[in-house]
C-alpha positions in Angstrom: 83.2 17.4 304.3 80.6 18.5 307.0 77.1 16.9 307.0 73.8 18.5 308.1 70.2 17.5 309.0 66.9 19.1 308.0 64.6 19.5 310.9 60.8 19.4 310.6 60.5 22.5 312.7 62.0 24.6 310.0 65.3 24.8 311.8 68.5 23.8 310.0 71.4 22.5 312.1 75.0 22.8 311.0 77.0 20.4 313.1 80.3 22.0 312.2 79.3 25.4 313.4 76.7 24.5 316.0 74.3 27.3 314.8 70.5 27.0 313.9 67.9 29.6 312.4 64.3 29.7 311.2 63.2 30.4 307.5 61.0 33.5 307.2 57.8 33.4 305.0 56.7 36.5 303.0 55.2 39.5 304.8 53.6 42.6 303.2 54.6 46.0 304.5 53.3 48.3 301.6 50.1 47.2 299.8 50.1 46.6 296.1 49.1 49.5 293.9 47.5 49.9 290.4 48.8 52.2 287.7 47.0 53.3 284.6 43.6 55.0 283.7 40.5 52.9 284.5 38.8 53.2 281.2 37.5 50.6 278.7 40.3 49.5 276.3 43.2 50.7 278.6 45.7 48.5 280.3 46.1 48.6 284.1 49.5 47.5 285.7 49.9 46.0 289.2 52.8 46.9 291.4 53.3 44.1 293.9 54.0 46.4 296.9 56.8 45.9 299.4 57.4 42.5 301.0 59.9 41.0 303.5 61.0 37.4 303.9 63.5 35.0 302.6 64.3 35.3 299.0 63.7 34.4 296.3 60.0 35.6 296.4 57.7 35.0 293.5 54.5 36.9 292.9 51.1 35.9 291.3 48.2 38.2 290.5 44.4 37.8 290.7 42.3 40.8 289.4 38.8 41.3 290.7 37.4 41.0 287.1 38.9 37.5 286.8 42.1 38.3 284.8 45.5 37.1 286.0 49.0 38.4 285.4 50.6 41.7 286.3 48.4 43.6 283.7 44.6 43.8 283.1 43.1 45.0 279.8 39.9 46.8 280.8 36.9 45.2 279.0 33.4 46.6 278.2 32.0 44.3 281.0 34.2 46.3 283.5 32.5 49.6 282.8 31.0 51.1 286.0 32.9 48.6 288.2 35.9 49.3 290.5 38.9 47.0 290.0 41.4 45.7 292.6 44.3 43.2 292.4 45.3 40.6 295.0 49.1 39.8 295.0 50.2 36.5 296.4 53.9 36.3 297.4 55.5 32.9 297.7 59.0 31.6 299.0 60.3 28.3 300.4 58.8 29.1 303.8 55.3 29.8 302.7 53.0 32.4 301.0 51.0 35.5 301.9 48.5 37.7 300.0 47.7 41.4 300.0 44.9 43.3 298.1 45.4 46.8 296.5 43.1 49.7 296.8 40.4 49.8 294.1 40.7 51.7 290.8 37.6 53.1 289.2 34.8 53.1 288.7 35.8 52.1 285.1 34.8 54.7 282.4 33.5 53.6 279.0 35.5 54.3 275.8 34.5 57.5 274.0 32.3 57.0 270.9 34.0 55.8 267.7 32.3 56.1 264.3 31.2 53.0 262.5 29.3 54.6 259.6 29.7 58.2 258.7 26.6 60.5 258.8 24.8 61.4 255.6 22.7 64.2 254.2 19.3 63.9 252.6 17.3 66.5 250.8 17.3 68.6 247.7 20.5 70.8 247.2 18.6 74.0 246.2 18.2 77.3 247.9 15.1 77.3 250.1 15.1 73.5 250.6 15.8 71.8 253.9 18.7 69.3 254.3 18.5 66.6 257.0 21.6 65.0 258.7 21.6 61.4 260.0 23.7 60.7 263.1 25.6 57.8 261.4 26.4 54.7 263.4 28.8 54.8 266.5 30.2 52.3 269.0 30.3 52.7 272.8 26.7 54.0 273.2 26.7 57.7 272.6 24.3 59.6 274.9 24.1 62.9 272.9 24.8 64.2 269.4 25.6 67.7 268.1 25.8 69.1 264.6 27.9 71.7 262.8 27.0 72.6 259.2 29.6 74.1 256.9 29.9 75.7 253.4 32.8 74.3 251.3 34.4 75.5 248.1 34.5 72.0 246.7 33.2 68.6 247.5 36.2 67.9 249.8 38.0 71.1 250.7 37.7 74.8 251.7 35.0 74.3 254.4 34.0 77.0 256.9 31.3 76.8 259.6 27.8 78.3 259.0 27.0 80.5 262.0 24.1 79.2 264.1 23.6 76.0 262.0 23.8 73.5 264.8 20.6 71.4 264.5 20.0 68.1 262.6 18.3 70.1 259.8 19.5 73.1 257.8 17.5 75.3 255.4 19.6 76.5 252.5 20.0 80.2 251.9 21.3 82.5 249.2 24.8 82.5 250.7 25.0 78.7 250.1 24.4 78.9 246.3 27.2 77.5 244.1 28.9 76.0 247.3 29.0 72.5 248.7 27.5 71.8 252.2 28.5 69.2 254.7 27.8 68.5 258.4 30.1 67.4 261.2 28.3 65.2 263.8 29.8 64.9 267.3 28.8 61.9 269.4 29.4 62.1 273.2 29.2 59.9 276.2 30.5 60.2 279.8 34.1 59.3 278.6 34.4 61.9 275.9 33.4 62.4 272.3 34.2 61.7 268.7 33.5 63.7 265.5 33.2 62.9 261.8 32.1 64.9 258.8 29.6 63.7 256.2 30.2 63.7 252.4 29.3 67.1 251.0 26.2 67.8 248.8 26.2 70.3 246.0 26.9 72.5 244.4 23.8 74.2 245.8 21.5 75.4 243.1 19.6 78.7 243.1 15.8 78.6 243.4 13.7 77.7 240.4 12.4 80.6 238.4 9.2 82.2 239.9 6.6 84.1 237.8 5.9 87.7 238.9 3.8 88.8 235.9 1.7 86.2 234.0 2.3 85.6 230.2 -0.2 87.3 227.9 -1.7 86.3 224.5 -2.3 88.8 221.7 -4.2 88.2 218.5 -7.7 87.6 217.2 -9.5 84.4 218.3 -10.6 83.4 214.8 -9.8 80.3 212.7 -6.7 81.0 210.5 -5.4 83.9 212.7 -2.0 83.6 214.6 -1.8 84.1 218.3 1.4 85.3 220.1 2.3 84.9 223.8 4.7 87.0 225.8 7.0 85.4 228.4 5.8 87.5 231.3 8.3 88.5 234.0 10.2 86.1 236.3 12.5 86.0 239.4 15.5 83.6 239.3 17.1 84.8 236.0 15.6 82.2 233.5 17.9 81.3 230.6 15.3 79.7 228.3 11.5 79.4 227.8 9.3 76.7 226.4 5.6 76.9 225.4 2.6 74.6 225.5 -0.6 75.8 223.9 -3.9 74.4 225.2 -7.5 74.1 224.0 -9.9 75.0 226.9 -13.7 74.9 227.2 -15.8 78.0 226.6 -15.5 79.0 230.3 -11.7 78.8 230.2 -11.4 75.5 232.1 -10.7 71.8 231.4 -7.7 72.6 229.2 -5.9 69.9 227.1 -2.5 70.3 225.3 -2.6 71.0 221.5 -0.3 68.5 219.9 2.8 70.0 218.3 1.9 73.6 219.4 5.2 74.4 221.2 6.5 77.7 219.9 5.7 81.3 221.1 3.0 81.6 218.3 0.1 79.4 217.3 -2.2 79.6 214.2 -5.8 78.6 215.0 -7.3 75.7 213.1 -10.8 74.3 212.6 -10.2 72.0 215.6 -10.1 75.0 217.9 -13.5 76.4 216.9 -15.7 76.7 220.0 -12.8 76.5 222.4 -10.8 79.2 224.2 -7.0 79.1 224.0 -4.3 79.4 226.7 -0.6 79.0 226.8 1.6 77.6 229.6 5.1 79.2 229.6 7.9 77.3 231.4 11.0 79.2 232.4 14.2 77.3 232.9 17.1 78.4 235.1 20.1 77.0 236.9 17.9 76.0 239.8 15.2 74.2 237.8 12.0 75.2 236.1 8.8 77.1 236.9 5.6 77.3 234.9 2.8 79.9 234.6 -0.3 80.0 232.5 -1.4 82.9 230.3 -4.9 84.5 230.1 -7.4 82.6 228.0 -8.7 84.1 224.7 -12.2 84.6 223.7 -14.1 81.6 222.2 -12.5 80.8 218.8 -14.8 81.7 215.9 -14.9 80.0 212.5 -13.4 81.8 209.5 -16.0 83.1 207.0 -17.2 80.2 204.9 -17.0 80.4 201.1 -19.5 78.3 199.2 -18.4 74.8 198.3 -17.9 74.5 194.6 -15.4 71.8 193.8 -16.5 68.1 193.9 -14.4 65.2 195.3 -14.6 61.5 195.1 -13.6 58.9 197.8 -12.5 55.3 197.1 -12.1 52.6 199.8 -9.8 49.5 199.9 -9.3 47.0 202.8 -6.2 44.9 203.2 -6.4 41.9 203.5 -9.7 41.5 201.7 -10.9 38.9 204.2 -9.8 38.3 207.8 -10.5 36.5 211.0 -11.4 37.8 214.5 -8.8 40.3 215.9 -6.7 40.1 212.7 -5.3 43.5 211.8 -7.0 45.1 208.8 -5.8 48.3 207.1 -8.5 50.5 205.7 -7.2 52.9 203.0 -9.3 55.8 201.7 -8.1 57.8 198.6 -9.7 61.3 198.2 -9.5 62.9 194.8 -10.4 66.4 193.8 -12.6 66.7 190.7 -11.0 70.0 189.7 -7.6 70.7 188.2 -7.3 73.8 190.4 -4.7 74.1 193.1 -7.3 74.0 196.0 -5.7 71.9 198.8 -7.6 68.8 200.0 -7.9 69.9 203.6 -10.4 67.9 205.6 -10.9 64.6 207.4 -11.9 61.0 206.7 -14.1 58.8 208.8 -14.3 55.0 208.3 -17.6 53.3 209.3 -18.9 49.8 209.7 -22.7 49.5 208.9 -23.0 53.3 209.3 -21.3 53.5 212.7 -17.8 55.2 213.0 -15.1 52.7 213.8 -13.3 53.5 217.1 -9.9 55.1 216.3 -10.7 55.6 212.7 -12.9 58.7 212.8 -12.0 62.3 211.8 -8.5 61.3 210.5 -6.9 64.4 209.0 -6.2 64.4 205.3 -2.7 65.6 204.3 -2.9 67.2 200.8 -0.7 65.9 198.0 -1.6 67.3 194.6 -5.1 66.4 193.5 -5.2 63.2 195.6 -4.6 62.3 199.2 -4.5 59.0 201.0 -5.6 58.2 204.6 -5.1 54.8 206.3 -6.3 53.3 209.6 -5.5 49.9 211.2 -8.3 48.1 213.0 -9.8 44.7 213.6 -13.3 43.1 213.7 -15.2 40.2 215.3 -16.5 37.4 213.1 -19.2 39.0 210.8 -19.7 40.4 207.3 -18.4 44.0 207.8 -20.2 46.7 205.7 -17.4 49.3 205.3 -17.6 52.9 204.0 -15.2 55.9 204.0 -16.5 59.5 204.1 -14.5 62.7 203.4 -15.5 65.9 205.1 -13.9 69.1 203.9 -12.5 71.6 206.4 -14.8 74.4 207.4 -14.5 77.3 204.9 -13.1 75.1 202.2 -14.6 75.3 198.6 -14.4 71.5 198.4 -17.4 69.3 198.6 -17.5 66.2 200.7 -17.9 62.7 199.3 -18.4 59.0 200.4 -17.1 55.8 199.0 -19.2 52.8 197.8 -20.0 50.2 200.4 -17.3 47.5 200.8 -18.2 44.1 202.2 -15.5 42.1 204.0 -16.1 38.6 205.5 -14.5 38.2 208.9 -14.3 34.5 210.0 -13.8 32.8 213.3 -10.1 32.6 214.5 -8.5 29.4 215.7 -7.7 28.8 219.4 -5.3 26.7 221.4 -6.2 25.0 224.7 -3.6 24.1 227.3 -4.0 22.1 230.5 -2.3 22.6 233.8 -2.5 19.5 236.1 -0.5 17.9 238.9 1.1 14.7 237.7 0.5 13.0 241.0 -2.3 13.5 243.6 -3.3 11.9 246.9 -6.3 9.7 247.1 -9.1 11.6 249.0 -7.5 15.0 248.4 -9.0 17.5 245.9 -6.9 18.5 242.8 -7.8 21.4 240.5 -7.4 21.1 236.7 -6.9 24.5 234.9 -7.6 24.9 231.2 -6.3 28.1 229.4 -7.8 29.0 226.0 -6.4 31.7 223.8 -6.1 32.9 220.2 -2.9 32.6 218.2 -0.1 34.7 219.7 0.2 36.6 216.4 -3.4 37.9 216.7 -4.1 39.1 220.2 -6.9 41.7 220.3 -9.7 43.2 222.2 -12.0 40.2 221.6 -11.3 37.2 223.8 -12.7 33.7 223.7 -15.9 33.1 225.7 -18.1 30.1 226.3 -17.2 27.0 228.3 -14.7 24.1 228.6 -15.4 20.4 229.1 -12.8 18.3 231.0 -12.4 14.6 230.0 -10.8 11.5 231.5 -9.6 9.0 228.8 -11.8 10.8 226.3 -14.9 10.6 228.4 -16.5 13.7 230.0 -16.0 14.1 233.7 -19.6 14.6 234.9 -18.7 17.3 237.5 -16.5 19.2 235.0 -18.9 19.7 232.1 -19.6 23.2 230.8 -17.1 25.0 233.0 -17.3 28.8 232.1 -14.3 30.7 230.7 -13.2 33.6 232.8 -10.4 35.8 231.2 -9.5 32.7 229.1 -9.3 30.3 232.1 -11.6 27.5 233.2 -11.1 25.3 236.3 -12.5 22.1 237.8 -11.7 20.4 241.1 -11.8 16.5 241.3 -11.3 14.2 244.3 -10.4 10.5 243.6 -11.5 7.8 245.9 -9.1 5.1 244.7 -5.6 4.9 243.4 -5.1 4.8 239.6 -3.8 6.7 236.5 -6.1 9.2 234.8 -5.8 10.6 231.2 -7.0 14.2 231.5 -7.7 16.5 228.6 -9.8 19.7 228.1 -12.0 20.6 225.2 -13.1 24.1 224.3 -16.4 24.3 222.4 -15.8 27.7 220.7 -18.1 30.8 220.3 -19.2 33.2 217.7 -15.7 34.6 217.2 -13.5 31.6 217.9 -13.3 28.0 216.8 -13.0 25.2 219.4 -9.8 23.3 220.3 -8.6 20.5 222.6 -5.6 20.3 224.9 -3.0 17.5 224.8 -3.7 14.6 227.2 -1.9 14.8 230.6 -1.4 11.8 232.9 -2.4 12.1 236.5 -1.5 9.4 239.0 -3.7 9.2 242.1 -1.9 7.4 244.9 -2.3 6.8 248.6 -0.8 9.2 251.1 3.0 8.8 251.2 4.4 7.6 254.6 5.5 10.4 257.0 9.0 11.8 256.7 11.1 10.8 259.7 13.6 13.7 259.3 16.2 15.3 257.1 19.7 13.9 256.7 22.2 16.4 258.2 25.4 15.1 256.6 27.5 17.5 254.6 30.4 17.1 252.2 34.0 18.3 251.8 35.8 18.4 248.5 39.0 19.6 246.9 40.1 19.2 243.3 43.3 19.7 241.3 42.3 20.9 237.8 44.2 21.6 234.5 43.0 22.6 231.0 42.5 18.9 230.0 41.7 17.0 233.2 40.8 17.2 236.9 41.9 15.0 239.8 40.1 14.4 243.1 42.2 15.4 246.1 39.6 15.2 248.8 36.0 13.9 248.6 34.3 13.0 251.9 30.8 12.8 253.6 30.9 14.3 257.1 28.5 13.5 259.9 27.5 10.1 258.7 24.9 8.2 260.7 23.9 4.5 261.0 21.3 3.3 258.6 22.3 5.8 255.8 23.5 4.8 252.4 26.0 6.6 250.2 25.7 6.1 246.5 28.6 7.4 244.4 28.3 7.5 240.6 30.8 8.6 237.9 30.1 9.2 234.2 32.5 10.3 231.5 36.2 10.0 230.6 38.5 8.9 233.3 35.8 7.5 235.6 37.1 4.5 237.7 33.6 3.0 238.0 29.9 3.6 237.1 28.2 3.4 240.4 29.0 2.2 243.9 26.9 2.1 247.1 28.0 1.8 250.7 25.7 1.1 253.7 26.7 2.9 256.8 25.0 0.5 259.2 28.4 -0.7 260.3 31.6 1.2 260.9 34.0 -0.4 258.4 37.6 0.6 258.9 39.8 1.8 256.1 42.3 -0.7 254.9 45.1 -0.4 252.4 43.0 -1.9 249.6 39.7 -0.1 250.6 38.2 1.9 247.8 35.8 3.9 250.0 35.4 3.6 253.8 34.4 5.1 257.1 37.2 6.7 259.1 37.0 9.3 261.9 33.3 10.0 261.6 33.6 10.7 257.8 32.9 8.5 254.8 36.0 8.9 252.6 35.3 8.7 248.8 38.7 9.9 247.8 40.4 6.5 247.6 38.0 5.4 244.9 39.4 8.1 242.5 43.1 7.8 243.4 45.3 9.1 240.6 42.4 9.1 238.1 42.3 11.9 235.5 38.7 12.9 234.9 38.0 14.4 231.5 36.2 17.7 230.9 32.4 17.0 231.0 32.7 14.0 233.4 30.3 14.0 236.3 30.5 12.7 239.9 27.3 12.2 241.8 26.9 11.5 245.5 23.5 10.5 247.0 23.1 10.2 250.8 19.8 8.4 251.6 18.0 6.7 254.4 14.5 5.1 254.4 11.7 7.7 255.1 14.3 10.5 255.4 14.9 13.5 253.1 18.3 12.9 251.6 21.1 14.9 250.1 22.3 15.1 246.5 25.6 16.5 245.2 26.8 16.7 241.6 30.3 17.7 240.4 30.7 18.6 236.7 34.3 18.7 235.5 35.3 21.9 233.7 38.5 23.1 231.9 40.9 25.4 233.8 38.5 25.8 236.7 37.0 24.0 239.6 34.1 21.7 238.9 30.6 23.1 238.8 28.7 22.0 242.0 25.0 21.3 242.3 23.5 20.7 245.8 19.9 19.5 246.1 17.6 17.3 248.2 16.1 13.9 247.6 12.6 13.1 248.7 12.2 9.7 250.5 12.3 7.0 247.9 12.8 9.4 245.1 15.6 9.5 242.5 15.1 12.9 240.9 16.8 15.7 242.9 14.7 18.6 244.1 11.3 17.0 243.4 8.9 16.4 246.3 11.3 17.6 249.0 
């Protein structure tokens, strides 16, 4: 078998044949090329070009935007840039590189919709709708609009000629149709279009009055007035009416209660006023209103002489009361004649000759020879001198009457005083005590407690807090303590003419020196996983992540299935996990899971984990076992040195 030698010159010598030749490295004869469209999101492909040299030849690619491989996916960062590719050919004799011509500059991707446009405005003829552009990707530079009428909310749409702005005023041709808008977003690479949801159906305009309503009839007590509808555009389908009392000049009108038909009979209350009626027309497109002419000033009906006596009796329930307590005044009016004359008129209740607010001129509704009128009111502490007076309607043959005087004792009501304080304050810092005084909840009223409140410490008045005035039922006092100690704070209300005094319960206030500064907040977090059934839950994973030296983890368990009551572990050393370790540090986490291995925790059991460090705000976790679902988790903070979660942190 022939042997050969490899020469360092790149020549190979074959002794048997006596021939030698040189290995040829790669050489480019046709430059690489790039195929594909240079646009964001597209893929460009490199053709290595034409190469000579000994085979096999392998190729590697380096794109000008940093990508490698025979393809390059054009990214947003490439937009506006020109891309080229450098191809490196390699064989056993060496390597050579060649760079393609550039492709580009790279175009952006055309706009793509993220949120469809929407339409705002009232869907009624004559109203203007406004289109939003919606939200688009790839930075649109311009928007165009095309409004359309549709036969339904989602079909049968045809463009509205000339409607190409972002707003569109609805016309008669749109009535009963739906309207949508197509928004087209454009940039240098192209455009994208999307239609909004349609609005509609478009309503016709609300009725519009062309001839005002008119009132006919005589403006005299007891006569009936009638109003016409007037004439309207917009094809109304129904009308409603609201009669009004106006002043003698026809202004300052107020609705007449219950007068809502097309006719109205004038009463004694209308005498001296003019009358108008507001007619409201209702159509498919909404409602429109128009006011009639006003009548002449309403005159009283001829007055017959009064000839039938009446009597009025007064009763108050309860017979005695306290401040703000509801009292019902009852007047019974009786005709002295057996004739059928109706007891039309009004009753006024008075206290010491002055009409009681809300209880004056109450109408009497006839019922046979007697009629009853009631009014609910309240009083301040006093002896109320009550009367009831019946006044017959103008033109009635009845005579008026007044009741005998009725004396009712109204006493002072009780009060309750509450106190709002901070349970702990800093020495040298001011703290404000707030006392609230109010009547019983069952008897709120227009009269409120007045006077002053005195603040006490251990039953002794605080000199700077004596006689603090009540304002809207609240009195305050600010105190600064010079030394640490516990104070027994209460508030005492002295009462006033309408309310009795009262005292608050005693509240304990602890004055302490400033707490030490907080060094930081523990950043540790927890991971957990549980396996749960209808009757029990097992811990699959329970760990504290991000533990730090100097911290302490306190784990507690209460309830059925708990393996222990409470265990604490200091993280000042990095204890390794052994086979018998209950809880330990491993891999930067404090593993609690081994402490609950194979234990079945009963429904209602609780696991607590406290992560603390001196002078640091700690973490608190509580897991409450539930049936058929994962435990309920509570996460809170722990103030430095505190044991109650969420307080002071």
